[in-house]
C-alpha positions as MATLAB code, in Angstrom:
seq = 'XXXXXXXXXXXXXXXXXXXXXXXXXXXXXXXXXXXXXXXXXXXXXXXXXXXXXXXXXXXXXXXXXXXXXXXXXXXXXXXXXXXXXXXXXXXXXXXXXXXXXXXXXXXXXXXXXXXXXXXXXXXXXXXXXXXXXXXXXXXXXXXXXXXXX';
ca = [
       0.543   48.301  -39.380;
      -2.139   47.470  -41.563;
      -5.241   45.331  -40.937;
      -4.277   42.978  -43.672;
      -0.781   42.203  -41.975;
      -2.395   41.653  -38.572;
      -4.725   39.081  -40.204;
      -1.813   37.302  -41.953;
       0.193   37.050  -38.588;
      -2.794   35.793  -36.782;
      -3.471   33.051  -39.414;
       0.201   32.030  -39.424;
       0.155   31.812  -35.606;
      -3.097   29.633  -35.754;
      -1.471   27.205  -38.204;
       1.664   26.926  -35.897;
      -0.674   26.210  -32.968;
      -2.532   23.611  -34.924;
       0.500   21.716  -35.802;
       1.904   21.895  -32.275;
      -1.375   20.528  -31.068;
      -1.188   17.708  -33.637;
       2.084   16.754  -32.473;
       1.144   16.852  -28.749;
      -1.630   14.422  -29.682;
       0.577   12.133  -31.842;
       3.090   11.753  -28.915;
       0.346   11.182  -26.298;
      -1.205    8.308  -28.508;
       2.191    6.808  -28.925;
       2.795    6.691  -25.192;
      -0.464    5.192  -24.420;
      -0.093    2.508  -27.047;
       3.315    1.654  -25.587;
       2.020    1.276  -22.218;
      -0.864   -1.085  -23.174;
       1.118   -4.125  -22.386;
       2.254   -6.127  -25.285;
       5.966   -5.900  -25.772;
       6.978   -6.903  -29.273;
       7.766  -10.435  -30.388;
       9.591  -13.075  -28.394;
      13.297  -13.737  -29.269;
      13.719  -16.910  -27.282;
      13.604  -20.305  -29.142;
      10.747  -22.724  -28.802;
      13.055  -25.000  -26.800;
      13.135  -22.602  -23.889;
       9.757  -21.133  -24.294;
       8.273  -17.685  -24.748;
       9.657  -15.185  -22.163;
       6.822  -13.325  -20.360;
       6.352  -11.203  -17.202;
       2.934  -11.799  -15.444;
       1.777   -9.079  -13.086;
       1.397  -10.527   -9.525;
       0.954   -7.388   -7.650;
       0.078   -4.170   -9.337;
       0.833   -1.630   -6.728;
      -0.111    1.993   -8.052;
       0.003    0.971  -11.677;
      -2.955    0.782  -14.058;
      -1.967   -2.891  -14.685;
      -4.242   -5.632  -13.903;
      -3.006   -8.613  -11.820;
      -2.444  -11.451  -14.371;
      -1.725   -9.176  -17.119;
       1.035  -10.618  -19.349;
       3.929   -8.906  -21.029;
       5.824  -10.901  -23.585;
       9.606   -9.956  -23.658;
      12.052   -8.938  -26.389;
      15.616   -8.536  -25.794;
      16.371   -6.073  -24.427;
      13.224   -5.004  -22.378;
      13.411   -1.939  -20.397;
      11.287   -1.283  -17.322;
      11.030    2.138  -15.487;
       8.951    5.336  -14.884;
       9.941    6.947  -18.224;
       7.134    6.720  -20.850;
       9.668    5.544  -23.388;
      10.367    2.193  -21.505;
       9.052   -0.973  -23.120;
       7.034   -1.501  -19.750;
       6.443    1.888  -18.153;
       5.984    1.592  -14.291;
       4.222    4.549  -12.827;
       5.259    4.110   -9.338;
       7.092    6.663   -6.908;
       9.450    4.024   -5.830;
      10.734    3.095   -9.493;
      13.420    5.015  -11.245;
      13.290    6.421  -14.687;
      15.300    3.503  -16.081;
      14.964    0.912  -13.335;
      15.545   -2.633  -14.824;
      16.644   -4.185  -18.096;
      15.991   -7.676  -19.131;
      18.051   -9.227  -21.780;
      18.711  -12.567  -23.461;
      22.189  -13.549  -22.822;
      24.013  -16.708  -24.124;
      23.099  -18.577  -20.891;
      19.408  -17.472  -20.895;
      17.550  -14.446  -19.499;
      19.189  -11.862  -17.315;
      17.885   -9.136  -15.081;
      19.916   -6.033  -14.848;
      19.446   -3.469  -11.957;
      20.435    0.059  -13.609;
      21.544    1.443  -10.293;
      18.003    2.311   -9.263;
      17.494    4.533   -6.174;
      15.279    2.062   -4.288;
      16.628   -1.171   -5.888;
      15.036   -4.259   -7.488;
      14.245   -7.466   -5.626;
      14.593  -10.931   -7.149;
      12.762  -13.456   -5.114;
      12.879  -11.223   -2.092;
      16.627  -10.697   -2.299;
      18.210   -7.274   -3.437;
      19.441   -7.467   -6.898;
      22.946   -6.020   -7.393;
      24.256   -5.737  -11.072;
      22.706   -8.729  -12.927;
      21.404  -12.286  -12.314;
      19.982  -15.127  -14.239;
      16.271  -15.551  -14.400;
      14.636  -18.761  -13.997;
      10.929  -19.761  -14.592;
       8.890  -18.597  -11.764;
      11.182  -15.981  -10.443;
       9.397  -12.916   -8.861;
      10.864   -9.405   -9.693;
       9.846   -6.420   -7.293;
      10.064   -2.912   -8.323;
       8.713   -0.871   -5.705;
       5.171   -1.980   -5.070;
       5.031   -3.727   -8.575;
       5.801   -7.456   -8.652;
       6.095   -9.593  -11.617;
       6.549  -13.272  -12.300;
       9.060  -14.308  -15.084;
       7.825  -17.360  -16.841;
       8.793  -19.347  -20.009;
       5.655  -20.696  -21.608;
       5.681  -23.323  -24.008;
];
């Protein structure tokens, strides 16, 4: 094999590695931007208020107590980075909880999580309606549901 062919193969390998590195960087930035905290625009009407989740206890997550997440329907919470609100806690499942706007208002749906979800200190099975001031617990992470006017 001639020296020119070896150089050509090395150049092509370098280009492939550069593109793979760029893809890795873009994916990491995308995950970081999704975990910043703002979750799209609200879908509720002004009569019911703007649905939000406020961090009450951060557990092992990087979120600060008092941090607010605006909700859209549906909003997914879990350990997977593609969730709307990623929760990095050992007691949280990959896709743990879904919040949706139904005809009667906001609903919390536990997605058969391993350690369960608690709504106002009671185990949530299936789905339940959310009221202003309700507390959701996912592992050591606690959030207060509010409808801000």
